[in-house]
C-alpha positions, 0 to 999 in steps of 0.5 A: 236628590239628597246630599249631605252638606252642612251649610256655613253659619254666614253669608254674602250679598253676591257670590261669583262662581269661578274667577276667570276671566269675567268672574275676577272682574265680576268680582272686583266691580260687586266688591268696589260697589260695596258688597259682600263678595266670595268667588269660588274657584277651581284652580289656584288662581284667578284670571281663567283663560288669560291665566291658567289657559295662557290665552296671550296676548289679549286680542284687539277689539277697537273701533275707529282706532280706539280700545273699545273696553275701558274701565277695570280692563284699562286699570288691569293693562296700567298694573301689568305695566307698573310691574313689567308684566305687560307693554305696548308694542310701537303700533299701540298695541297694548293688549301684551301681558305675562298670564304669571304676572295677571295672576297677582295683579288681578287677586291684588285688585280683588282683596284691596276691593274687600272681595273674598276667594275661595280657591281650589272648591268646586260647583256641586249644584245650585239649592233652589228656593224650594230646598231642593237640589235641582236637577238640569233639565230642557225645555223652551223658553219660558214666557217672560214672568213664568216659571222663575225660580231663585238659587238660596245657595250653591253647594261646592265640594272642596278639602272641607267637603261639601258646603252649601254657601248662601248669598241674595244674588249669584253670577255664574262665570264657570265659562261653561254656565255650570250653575245655569245649567243645573238651575234648569236654564235652557242650553244651547251648545255648538252649530246647527250640528251641535259641533263646537270650535276647536280647542287648545292647549297652549304652552311655552319655549323658553330659551329661544334667541328671539334675536335669531329667530327675528331675523329668520322670520323677516327673512321668510317675509313674516315682517317683526317690529322687533324681537320683543314683540315677537307674532308669527303664524301657520295654517295650512293654505292661508298663504303662509311663507312657514308652509313649506316648513312645516310640509317638510316637516310632515314628510319626515315624520316630525309632525302630523298633518293637523298640526299644521292647521293651527299655528301661532307664536307670540312674545310674552312681556317680562319673559325674555327668551319665551314665546307662547303658543296659541296651538296645538289644536285639539283633534277634531272629535275632542270638541265639547269643553262641557264633557268632562271625558273630552277634556281629559283627553284633550289634556293628554293629545295636547301635550302629545302634539306639544312634543311633536311641535316643540321638535319642530322648532327646535329642527326649523327655527332658528333660535330655537335649536335648544328651547325647552317646554317652559310652560304647558297651560294647567287648563285646555283652552275652551273657545265655546261649549254651552251657551244660556237662553237669555232675555235676549239672543245675539245673532250674526245679523246684529253684529253685521248691522251694528245694532245697538239696544238701550241696555247695552253693556259693552261694544265689540268689533272684534271679527268673527272668528271660528275655529272649526274642526270642520275645517275652513276657520272663519274670520271676518276682517274689519276691512272686507264686506260691505254690511256697516260693521266692516266700516272702521269706526263701526262697532255693534253692543251686546245687551245686559239681557243676553247675560240675563238666563231666562228662568232664575231670578237671582242669577246672571251669566257674563261671558262665553257662555252669554246668551248668542247665537253660534256664529255672533258668540264666536265674535264676542267671546274674546278676553276683553269683552268678557271684562266688560261683561263681567263688570257690568254683571258685578254692578248689577248683581251687587245693585240687585242684592243691596236694593232688590232682594237678589232680583237682577231683573229690578235693578234700573240698567240706565244706573248700571251703564251710567255707573259703568261711565263713570268708571270710565266705561264706554257704553 
């Protein structure tokens, strides 16, 4: 395959493809480790799921009441708080944030560390060491030490046309493992039937009288701490006190039946009178976020549903009578698409048995949380069951090997595309875990470039763990 690209006359130690949830943290961590870092981002800001998909607040990940994701995550929260774009509720939950503020904070952190970012740029293909653009391929997992290739550069596309950007080590933080897939890394996707978790298109309603809405929700049995920290929900047949309202709206033709499959709203710090919605859920036949046709159709389907939900809120939720659409996320919220085959694949059994690993880089106690397009969403709460995982002070670990893809010497894949089974991925995919995996990837890639010719397997993982601890991490 031949493309008319030009190779730039400069290079970097580390190139991060995707400046999203894991990628922004990876780039910051690598730059702070002294590496020359370039982040390639398709949108015009960093943060990905947390900013451009408007997934707010962060989901809690705690054991014995203590946060398991620290390090850069703590710093991010502190900086958000300092500018009025973060908050801690009366119950001690410090995960509330304003996505627009997070864009500024992450960019400041990266530039202060000496990193570079190239916005509005898409990865086209990796340029492999043999000097040719590799086509995607599938196959069995390679044996240890066999068939590894090396990425020399990434061919990207932007307003400057096609360019090849060179580095010693690469981090694929695209979320969909785009670089890994194009490099020939074997992929998994979806459940046993190839069906992925449901996608969502998040939006906000502005102009909400949150005092009246808070009082109404309390009257409906959905207790709220205050009008500043609202959280309300409805899912069919899950005993939500709002279900009768949804049933009336369906009967009146305001909503479709599927609009009640998942409905959830949250307050947003720094944006008084505005509610962020973790919905609508995209229709069931559109579930593959790595399929461009499905992704485009999901954006259209989501906007149509947003119009229906806005009409519902105005008609049925006191305080929302004159509310209007404030934000529609420019990115569809994708929970799961491609997952790499890594040096280790995390399983549901690892989670339930609280597995620990010599090369652990992250601790997790977030529940298995499957948003199923088949119906019957699965959520394992931390107070139910007899397995070790269900103890309040429990956690399992994520090993570095889960972000090391088979077959490539100088590539790491942190975030929701890490090597895991479908069920295990639904637990480790949340933003704070992606932060921590990204931070570990950044340190590892920087040292690989500086000390090991880019070979990520040559880095001393115990030194990485010690560095994470020195930076405030919990490993």
